[in-house]
C-alpha positions in Angstrom: 97.5 98.8 65.0 94.5 96.6 64.6 95.8 93.4 66.3 97.8 92.8 69.5 99.4 90.0 71.4 97.7 88.2 74.2 97.7 85.0 76.2 94.7 82.8 75.5 93.4 80.1 77.8 91.9 76.9 76.4 90.3 73.9 78.1 93.2 71.7 79.4 94.3 70.2 82.7 97.5 72.1 83.2 98.4 75.8 82.7 101.3 74.7 80.5 98.9 73.2 77.9 96.0 75.6 78.5 97.8 79.0 78.1 99.1 79.9 74.7 100.5 83.0 73.0 97.9 84.4 70.5 97.1 87.4 68.3 93.7 89.1 68.7 92.0 92.3 67.6 92.6 95.4 69.6 89.4 95.9 71.7 86.9 98.6 70.7 86.1 101.1 73.4 82.7 101.6 74.9 81.8 105.2 75.7 83.1 105.1 79.3 86.1 102.8 78.6 89.8 103.6 78.8 92.3 101.6 76.7 95.2 100.6 78.9 98.6 99.4 77.8 99.1 96.6 80.3 102.6 96.5 81.9 102.1 94.1 84.8 99.4 91.6 86.0 99.1 89.4 89.0 97.5 86.0 89.2 94.8 85.3 91.7 92.8 82.2 92.6 90.0 83.5 90.4 92.3 83.2 87.3 93.0 79.5 88.2 89.3 78.8 88.8 88.3 80.4 85.5 91.0 78.5 83.6 90.0 75.1 85.2 86.3 75.7 84.4 86.8 76.3 80.6 84.8 74.2 78.2 86.3 72.8 75.0 86.3 75.6 72.4 88.4 76.8 69.5 88.0 80.4 70.8 90.4 81.2 73.6 89.5 83.1 76.7 91.8 86.0 77.7 92.0 85.8 81.5 93.6 88.3 83.9 92.1 90.7 86.4 94.7 92.6 88.4 96.7 95.0 86.2 98.7 98.1 86.2 99.6 100.1 83.1 99.2 103.4 81.2 96.1 104.8 79.5 96.6 105.0 75.7 93.1 106.2 74.7 89.7 107.2 76.2 86.1 106.8 75.2 84.0 109.8 74.4 82.2 109.9 77.8 85.3 109.4 80.0 85.7 112.2 82.6 88.0 110.9 85.4 91.1 109.7 83.5 93.3 111.0 80.7 95.8 109.6 78.2 99.2 109.0 79.9 97.7 108.3 83.3 99.4 105.4 85.2 96.6 103.3 86.5 95.7 100.1 88.4 92.5 98.1 88.5 91.0 94.6 89.1 89.0 94.1 86.0 85.6 92.9 85.0 84.9 89.1 84.9 82.4 89.6 82.0 85.0 91.1 79.6 88.4 90.0 78.1 91.1 90.2 80.7 94.4 91.8 81.3 96.6 89.0 80.0 97.1 91.1 76.8 99.0 93.9 75.3 96.0 96.3 75.6 92.8 96.1 77.6 89.5 98.1 77.4 88.1 98.7 80.9 85.4 100.9 82.3 86.8 104.1 83.9 84.6 103.6 87.0 86.7 100.6 88.2 90.1 102.2 87.3 92.1 104.6 89.4 95.5 106.3 89.2 98.0 103.9 90.8 100.2 104.8 93.8 103.0 107.0 92.6 105.4 105.3 95.1 105.0 101.9 93.6 106.4 100.3 90.5 103.9 98.8 88.0 104.7 95.3 89.4 104.2 96.4 93.0 101.0 98.0 92.1 99.6 95.1 90.1 99.7 92.9 93.2 97.1 94.9 95.0 93.8 95.9 93.3 91.7 92.7 93.4 92.7 91.8 97.0 92.4 95.4 98.2 88.9 95.7 96.8 87.8 92.4 98.2 89.2 93.2 101.7 87.8 96.7 101.6 84.3 95.7 100.6 84.3 92.9 103.2 85.4 95.2 106.0 83.5 98.3 105.2 80.5 97.2 103.1 79.7 93.8 104.6 80.9 94.1 108.2 80.2 97.9 108.2 83.3 98.6 110.3 84.4 102.1 111.0 87.3 103.8 112.7 85.4 103.5 116.0 84.7 99.8 115.6 86.1 97.4 118.3 85.9 93.7 118.9 87.8 90.8 117.3 88.2 90.0 113.6 89.3 86.5 112.6 91.0 86.4 109.2 91.4 82.9 107.7 94.1 82.4 105.1 96.0 85.4 106.5 99.1 84.9 104.4 97.1 84.9 101.2 96.4 87.9 99.0 93.2 89.1 100.5 94.2 88.2 104.1 97.4 90.2 103.8 95.5 93.3 102.8 92.6 92.8 105.2 95.0 92.7 108.2 96.6 95.9 107.1 93.4 97.8 106.5 91.7 96.6 109.7 94.7 97.7 111.8 95.0 101.1 110.0 91.3 102.1 109.6 89.4 100.4 112.5 89.9 99.6 116.2 89.4 95.9 116.0 91.9 93.3 117.2 93.0 91.0 114.4 93.4 87.2 114.9 95.0 85.6 111.8 95.2 81.9 110.8 98.3 80.3 109.4 100.2 77.0 109.9 103.6 77.1 108.4 106.3 79.1 110.1 106.7 81.4 107.0 103.0 82.0 106.9 102.8 82.9 110.6 105.8 85.3 110.2 104.1 86.9 107.2 100.8 87.5 109.0 102.7 89.1 111.9 104.6 91.4 109.5 101.2 92.4 108.1 100.1 93.5 111.6 98.2 90.6 113.1 97.8 90.8 116.8 97.4 87.0 117.3 98.2 84.1 114.9 96.4 80.7 115.4 96.9 77.4 113.5 94.1 76.9 111.1 94.5 73.1 111.5 93.4 73.6 115.1 91.0 76.5 114.4 88.4 76.0 117.1 90.7 75.2 120.0 93.3 77.8 119.3 90.9 80.6 118.5 88.8 80.0 121.7 92.0 79.7 123.7 93.0 83.2 122.5 89.5 84.7 122.5 87.4 82.6 125.0 84.2 84.6 124.3 84.5 84.2 120.6 85.0 86.6 117.7 82.7 89.3 116.4 83.7 89.1 112.7 85.1 86.2 110.6 86.5 86.4 107.1 86.2 83.0 105.3 88.0 82.2 102.0 87.7 78.4 102.8 84.2 77.7 104.2 83.9 74.0 103.3 84.0 71.8 106.4 84.4 74.8 108.6 80.8 75.7 109.5 80.8 73.7 112.7 84.0 75.5 113.9 82.5 78.9 112.9 79.4 78.1 114.9 81.6 77.6 118.0 84.0 80.5 117.6 81.7 83.3 116.4 79.8 85.3 119.1 76.0 85.6 119.1 74.9 88.3 116.5 78.4 88.0 114.9 79.1 88.3 111.2 80.8 86.1 108.7 81.8 87.2 105.2 82.8 84.5 102.7 84.3 84.7 99.2 84.2 81.0 98.2 81.3 79.0 96.9 81.5 75.4 98.2 78.7 73.0 97.0 76.2 72.0 99.5 77.0 74.6 102.1 74.8 74.1 105.1 74.4 77.2 107.3 71.4 76.3 109.5 73.8 75.7 112.5 74.5 79.4 112.6 70.8 80.3 113.3 70.8 79.7 117.0 73.3 82.5 117.5 71.7 84.7 114.9 75.0 84.9 113.1 74.8 86.9 109.9 76.3 85.4 106.7 77.5 87.8 104.0 78.8 87.0 100.5 81.5 89.2 98.9 82.3 89.2 95.2 84.3 92.2 94.0 83.0 91.8 90.5 79.4 92.4 91.4 79.5 96.1 90.7 80.9 95.7 87.2 78.8 92.6 86.4 75.6 94.5 87.0 76.8 98.1 86.4 75.3 99.1 89.7 74.6 102.8 90.3 77.5 102.9 92.8 80.0 101.3 90.4 82.4 104.2 90.7 82.9 103.4 94.4 85.6 100.9 93.2 87.5 103.7 91.6 87.1 105.8 94.8 88.3 103.0 97.1 91.3 102.3 94.9 92.2 106.0 94.9 92.0 106.0 98.7 94.1 102.9 98.9 96.7 104.5 96.6 96.9 107.4 99.1 97.4 104.9 101.9 100.2 103.3 100.0 101.9 106.6 99.3 101.6 107.6 102.9 103.3 104.3 103.9 100.3 102.9 105.7 99.5 100.1 103.2 102.3 98.0 101.7 102.4 96.0 98.6 102.1 92.2 99.0 104.3 91.4 96.0 106.6 88.5 96.8 107.5 87.1 93.4 108.0 88.8 90.0 108.2 86.9 86.7 109.7 89.1 84.0 108.1 87.1 81.1 104.8 88.4 79.8 104.0 85.3 77.8 102.1 82.0 78.0 105.2 80.5 79.7 105.4 83.2 82.3 101.7 83.1 83.1 101.8 79.3 83.4 104.5 79.6 86.0 102.4 82.1 87.9 99.4 79.8 87.7 101.4 76.9 89.1 102.5 79.1 92.0 98.9 80.0 92.9 97.8 76.4 92.5 100.4 75.2 94.9 98.5 76.8 97.8 101.8 77.7 99.4 102.3 81.3 98.3 102.6 84.0 100.8 101.7 87.3 99.2 101.3 87.7 95.4 103.0 86.7 92.2 103.2 89.3 89.4 104.1 88.9 85.7 105.6 91.9 84.0 106.8 93.0 80.5 
């Protein structure tokens, strides 16, 4: 087979007009690549942002980051995976994505998937798990002995859902989650949050629950929140952000010597950092946690239509901003 089916994205306002079924060449493998037959993908905010930022071009972009599938071939230098392995991964923003029949992906960011999960259940997890893991353990430097208070904004979202679970399972911190709708509050509590506050009253409700302020704050929505962060984070506290709002002004955090960290789970693969294989290792550990019943999938909706129409529905769900958990598209 020299060609394969895929879903291409073109510059357009809506997912219905942007996403189209296409035929493309099967990707060639780099020495450390595995070729994965993709059986399930989830849609994340990064997919929506990438689609919305596309410029006019006759060449489509194949989006898709989270995926689960089966290894069909391996490059000559692959040592950690074999043909037939069931795998999960979160992709590489610099290469064609997982919205395709087959995907070439570097073995160092791929791991065997949890054996206890279906492909759909597994595909919901990698990107959010890596983001949450790197935020907690690489940015905040938390350990099993860590204590204090962690505030997780957007707790019903994909990253927040995993971050709560990981923080409760692998650290000693207390988790305060933000949510507003009754369904979102209930979801955050099911994930393990100790306290849930309304993000529309972020400053007042957080300080009512934690009068001295929080030690750690995870921020997926930083715009217009810096004044509140200044008030609710303790001196020498830490903030990790995953968004990139224009004109972000952080000088107000200086008086308290609050540290600001950025987290982008694609950094290792974008720059092929020497520790790139750490993403494989953390996914392998996460798979063990899932199989031990410690970490649960955040899948809440499955679309059994791996096509432009199915992906467009998933993009609309993510764009609505009202999803708790993750939406997955399967074959």
